[in-house]
C-alpha positions as a printed Julia matrix, in Angstrom:
351×3 Matrix{Float64}:
 -106.16  44.66   -84.48
 -104.06  44.81   -87.63
 -105.47  43.25   -90.79
 -103.41  40.29   -92.06
 -102.38  40.5    -94.85
 -102.77  44.28   -95.36
 -104.84  45.4    -98.32
 -101.79  46.72  -100.2
 -100.48  43.15  -100.55
 -102.36  41.01  -103.04
 -101.7   37.64  -101.39
  -99.93  35.92   -98.53
  -96.8   35.08  -100.55
  -96.28  38.72  -101.47
  -96.87  39.79   -97.9
  -94.4   37.27   -96.47
  -91.73  38.4    -98.94
  -92.31  42.01   -97.94
  -92.2   41.27   -94.21
  -89.16  38.98   -94.04
  -86.29  41.52   -94.39
  -87.44  43.88   -91.63
  -88.62  41.05   -89.4
  -85.26  39.31   -89.71
  -83.5   42.53   -88.66
  -85.78  42.81   -85.61
  -85.1   39.24   -84.48
  -81.34  39.52   -85.12
  -81.04  42.77   -83.18
  -83.34  41.39   -80.49
  -81.09  38.34   -80.14
  -78.06  40.63   -79.89
  -79.82  42.65   -77.16
  -80.6   39.47   -75.2
  -76.98  38.27   -75.52
  -75.58  41.65   -74.41
  -77.94  41.65   -71.42
  -76.86  38.17   -70.33
  -73.14  38.33   -71.16
  -72.01  41.95   -70.84
  -74.25  43.89   -68.47
  -73.88  43.31   -64.7
  -76.98  42.81   -62.59
  -76.41  46.14   -60.83
  -77.16  48.0    -64.08
  -80.7   46.64   -64.22
  -81.98  49.6    -66.28
  -79.81  48.62   -69.24
  -81.5   45.3    -69.93
  -82.53  43.67   -73.21
  -85.77  45.66   -73.35
  -84.1   49.06   -73.4
  -81.23  47.78   -75.55
  -83.66  46.45   -78.16
  -85.55  49.75   -78.31
  -82.29  51.75   -78.58
  -81.11  49.47   -81.4
  -84.35  50.06   -83.25
  -83.97  53.82   -82.77
  -80.42  53.63   -84.11
  -81.5   51.72   -87.2
  -84.24  54.22   -87.94
  -82.32  57.42   -87.3
  -78.7   56.58   -88.14
  -79.05  54.37   -91.19
  -77.32  55.88   -94.26
  -79.51  53.9    -96.68
  -83.23  53.79   -97.39
  -85.24  51.5    -95.11
  -88.24  51.19   -97.43
  -87.63  47.47   -98.0
  -87.65  46.87   -94.23
  -90.73  48.9    -93.32
  -93.33  46.07   -93.55
  -91.21  43.89   -91.28
  -90.78  46.68   -88.72
  -94.53  47.21   -88.64
  -95.17  43.47   -88.35
  -92.73  43.21   -85.44
  -94.19  46.15   -83.5
  -97.78  44.93   -83.89
  -98.19  41.27   -84.74
  -95.18  40.02   -82.75
  -96.64  41.84   -79.77
  -99.97  40.04   -80.11
  -98.27  36.65   -80.57
  -96.07  37.26   -77.54
  -99.04  38.11   -75.35
 -100.94  34.98   -76.42
  -97.9   32.76   -75.77
  -97.46  34.41   -72.38
 -100.92  33.13   -71.46
  -99.51  29.58   -71.37
  -97.57  30.39   -68.18
 -100.53  32.05   -66.48
 -103.39  30.62   -64.48
 -106.98  31.81   -64.97
 -107.47  32.05   -61.21
 -104.46  34.38   -61.07
 -105.67  36.4    -64.06
 -109.12  37.04   -62.66
 -107.85  37.69   -59.13
 -105.56  40.38   -60.51
 -107.86  41.35   -63.34
 -110.91  42.04   -61.17
 -108.91  44.55   -59.14
 -107.32  45.91   -62.3
 -110.66  46.54   -64.02
 -111.81  48.78   -61.15
 -108.51  50.65   -61.02
 -108.25  51.17   -64.77
 -111.9   52.21   -65.1
 -111.25  54.99   -62.58
 -107.92  55.98   -64.15
 -109.35  56.08   -67.7
 -112.29  58.25   -66.66
 -110.01  60.49   -64.64
 -107.49  60.94   -67.48
 -110.06  61.74   -70.16
 -112.04  64.18   -67.99
 -108.99  65.97   -66.6
 -107.23  66.22   -69.97
 -110.41  67.5    -71.62
 -110.96  70.08   -68.89
 -107.37  71.31   -68.9
 -107.15  71.5    -72.69
 -110.32  73.56   -72.75
 -108.89  75.91   -70.12
 -105.68  76.56   -72.04
 -107.6   77.06   -75.29
 -106.36  73.95   -77.06
 -109.85  72.48   -77.39
 -111.64  69.82   -75.38
 -111.52  67.35   -78.26
 -107.72  67.52   -78.37
 -107.61  67.02   -74.6
 -109.9   64.0    -74.84
 -107.6   62.49   -77.48
 -104.52  62.97   -75.27
 -106.47  61.55   -72.3
 -107.42  58.5    -74.34
 -103.81  57.98   -75.38
 -102.37  58.25   -71.88
 -105.25  56.62   -70.02
 -106.19  53.72   -72.31
 -103.88  52.35   -74.95
 -101.59  54.96   -76.45
 -101.34  55.05   -80.22
 -103.92  52.27   -80.75
 -106.56  54.05   -78.68
 -105.78  57.41   -80.3
 -106.11  56.0    -83.81
 -109.27  54.08   -82.91
 -110.9   57.1    -81.26
 -109.86  59.83   -83.73
 -112.41  58.93   -86.45
 -115.21  58.71   -83.89
 -114.65  62.28   -82.67
 -113.42  63.68   -86.02
 -110.0   64.65   -84.66
 -107.77  66.76   -86.89
 -104.4   65.59   -88.15
 -102.41  67.89   -85.86
 -104.43  66.71   -82.86
 -103.67  63.1    -83.72
  -99.94  63.67   -84.26
  -99.44  65.7    -81.08
 -101.43  63.23   -78.98
  -99.26  60.37   -80.27
  -96.14  62.38   -79.54
  -97.23  62.97   -75.95
  -97.99  59.27   -75.42
  -94.72  58.01   -76.9
  -92.44  60.42   -75.07
  -94.04  59.9    -71.67
  -93.7   56.14   -72.17
  -89.95  56.54   -72.69
  -89.72  58.54   -69.47
  -91.6   55.86   -67.51
  -89.47  53.09   -69.03
  -86.28  54.72   -67.8
  -87.53  55.86   -64.38
  -89.71  52.99   -63.09
  -86.95  50.39   -62.6
  -84.76  52.94   -60.83
  -87.5   54.25   -58.51
  -89.05  50.83   -57.88
  -85.78  49.15   -56.93
  -84.71  52.12   -54.83
  -87.96  51.98   -52.83
  -88.02  48.18   -52.65
  -91.25  47.65   -54.59
  -92.48  44.09   -54.98
  -93.5   42.59   -58.31
  -97.21  43.2    -57.64
  -96.86  46.95   -57.06
  -94.38  47.41   -59.91
  -96.62  45.35   -62.19
  -99.68  47.48   -61.44
  -97.73  50.7    -62.01
  -96.32  49.33   -65.27
  -99.74  48.08   -66.36
 -101.64  51.32   -65.69
  -99.23  54.23   -66.2
  -97.53  53.68   -69.61
  -99.89  54.26   -72.51
  -99.03  51.8    -75.29
  -99.36  48.06   -74.77
  -95.85  47.24   -75.97
  -94.27  49.93   -73.82
  -96.35  48.91   -70.8
  -95.14  45.32   -71.08
  -91.59  46.56   -71.72
  -91.68  48.63   -68.52
  -92.89  45.62   -66.52
  -90.22  43.29   -67.88
  -87.56  45.95   -67.43
  -88.33  45.65   -63.7
  -88.65  41.86   -63.41
  -90.23  38.81   -65.04
  -92.97  38.7    -62.39
  -93.8   42.39   -62.78
  -93.91  41.91   -66.54
  -96.49  39.14   -66.28
  -98.68  41.2    -63.92
  -98.31  44.28   -66.14
  -99.53  42.21   -69.1
 -102.69  41.17   -67.23
 -103.39  44.68   -65.95
 -102.76  46.24   -69.38
 -105.05  43.64   -70.94
 -107.8   44.79   -68.58
 -107.14  48.35   -69.76
 -107.32  47.3    -73.41
 -110.56  45.42   -72.81
 -112.24  48.66   -71.72
 -111.22  50.51   -74.9
 -114.4   49.61   -76.84
 -116.55  50.89   -73.97
 -114.58  54.14   -73.88
 -114.96  54.57   -77.65
 -118.7   53.99   -77.44
 -119.04  56.51   -74.61
 -117.09  59.19   -76.49
 -118.99  58.4    -79.68
 -122.25  58.87   -77.83
 -121.07  62.13   -76.21
 -119.93  63.68   -79.49
 -123.03  62.46   -81.28
 -125.19  64.15   -78.67
 -123.25  67.35   -79.28
 -124.15  67.24   -82.93
 -120.78  66.0    -84.24
 -121.34  63.48   -87.05
 -119.29  60.4    -86.3
 -120.45  58.09   -89.07
 -120.95  55.08   -86.83
 -123.96  53.88   -84.92
 -123.65  52.42   -81.44
 -124.16  48.71   -81.91
 -122.95  45.38   -80.58
 -120.86  44.77   -83.7
 -118.8   47.87   -82.99
 -117.82  46.48   -79.59
 -116.45  43.33   -81.17
 -114.72  45.3    -83.93
 -112.86  47.43   -81.38
 -112.19  44.64   -78.88
 -108.47  43.67   -78.7
 -108.61  40.09   -79.98
 -105.22  39.08   -78.56
 -106.73  39.34   -75.07
 -109.05  36.47   -76.04
 -106.0   34.44   -77.1
 -104.26  35.09   -73.79
 -107.31  33.92   -71.86
 -107.68  30.78   -74.0
 -104.0   29.84   -73.51
 -104.28  30.45   -69.77
 -107.46  28.37   -69.67
 -105.68  25.43   -71.33
 -102.89  25.71   -68.75
 -105.36  25.88   -65.87
 -107.14  22.75   -67.12
 -103.86  20.87   -67.48
 -103.77  20.64   -71.28
 -100.49  22.58   -71.39
  -97.68  20.88   -69.47
  -95.06  22.84   -67.48
  -92.45  21.97   -70.12
  -94.65  23.31   -72.9
  -95.49  26.39   -70.84
  -91.77  27.08   -70.35
  -91.2   26.77   -74.1
  -94.11  29.1    -74.81
  -92.72  31.61   -72.3
  -89.3   31.52   -73.97
  -90.92  32.04   -77.37
  -92.97  34.93   -76.03
  -89.75  36.63   -74.88
  -88.35  36.35   -78.4
  -91.48  37.83   -79.96
  -91.47  40.61   -77.38
  -87.83  41.52   -77.97
  -88.42  41.65   -81.75
  -91.43  43.85   -81.02
  -89.28  46.21   -78.94
  -86.82  46.61   -81.83
  -89.76  47.32   -84.13
  -91.04  49.98   -81.74
  -87.69  51.77   -81.8
  -87.49  51.48   -85.57
  -90.85  53.21   -85.85
  -89.74  56.43   -84.11
  -88.04  59.23   -86.05
  -86.17  61.81   -84.01
  -87.06  64.46   -86.58
  -90.77  63.81   -86.03
  -90.45  64.01   -82.26
  -88.53  67.28   -82.45
  -91.39  68.79   -84.36
  -93.98  68.05   -81.7
  -95.62  70.92   -79.93
  -93.77  71.46   -76.64
  -97.06  72.35   -75.01
  -98.35  68.83   -75.69
  -95.28  67.27   -74.09
  -95.54  69.62   -71.11
  -99.21  68.63   -70.8
  -98.79  64.88   -71.18
  -95.9   64.4    -68.8
  -97.57  65.95   -65.69
 -100.69  63.92   -66.51
  -98.58  60.78   -66.42
  -97.08  61.8    -63.05
 -100.58  62.37   -61.62
 -101.66  58.94   -62.87
  -98.54  57.35   -61.35
  -99.28  58.98   -58.0
 -102.88  57.71   -58.11
 -101.79  54.11   -58.78
  -99.18  54.24   -56.04
 -101.61  55.55   -53.4
 -104.32  53.02   -54.25
 -101.83  50.14   -54.32
 -100.06  51.1    -51.1
 -102.86  52.23   -48.83
 -106.05  50.55   -50.13
 -104.93  47.32   -51.79
 -101.85  47.15   -49.5
  -99.15  45.61   -51.68
């Protein structure tokens, strides 16, 4: 979870001033993406919805701007991180705890298997090709758990090198783009329901924002399910970090942190708690349907600003410099994970 305000800002007033320019750009472009989706794009072109449009606009700002974007950077970062967390919490107001736990209990089992599978397979394969098991574990964490967040949280625990971190992030980001483009097309072509599409969107993409984007690119219902499933994935991140910390400690690698209860809470994604609290208030009747609808509309606005921020955080020059071997490794791993989710959903859970 991001620290608010960051240490480089002395107080809240200074932080708000720094954030406002970039955040305003994200909301303005997000609003333009929503308007274009509603007014200009026919329903048949479901891939080109506000989610993809917002990300493309962010990419354009980052990579085509003729002027320096230094003054907008804090706002872009705020949009891609904090707006995401706010959007998820607001989304909880339209959910029911019975629904969350009925989906979440199944999701926890599925994601526990997928996380273990990803980390073990990536570690084994990386060791076989001579890239190093640690690098493979980092890629497996990124694809299997929570993308950039999980990579950055795990890297200090296993003493990952800078190149390992950068290439793992590159693999996670690029495979997410591929899933974002392909899932709506494949899902609609095969007639997937919201439940199946939501589970695929919640388990296959790596980063939380991209996972939610993939779900909403398919449908509103799939987006809500993807949020719950991805939250279950995020909730297991502290456990995964502790396990890897323990493994690398046993191997003699100094990690600098002791396994303790406080570490679990430090690594736990706090916005998941907010989602559950909002859903609990709705379940108990403290949030009316009208208020829930307003919260849902607000969550969409925070999400679309987040999507612009995500695009604005990606430099084409950085992606071009990634090791092609990492991309070739991460993409097949994503396909294997997709196939696993589809088989379990279709033939065991039957939806």
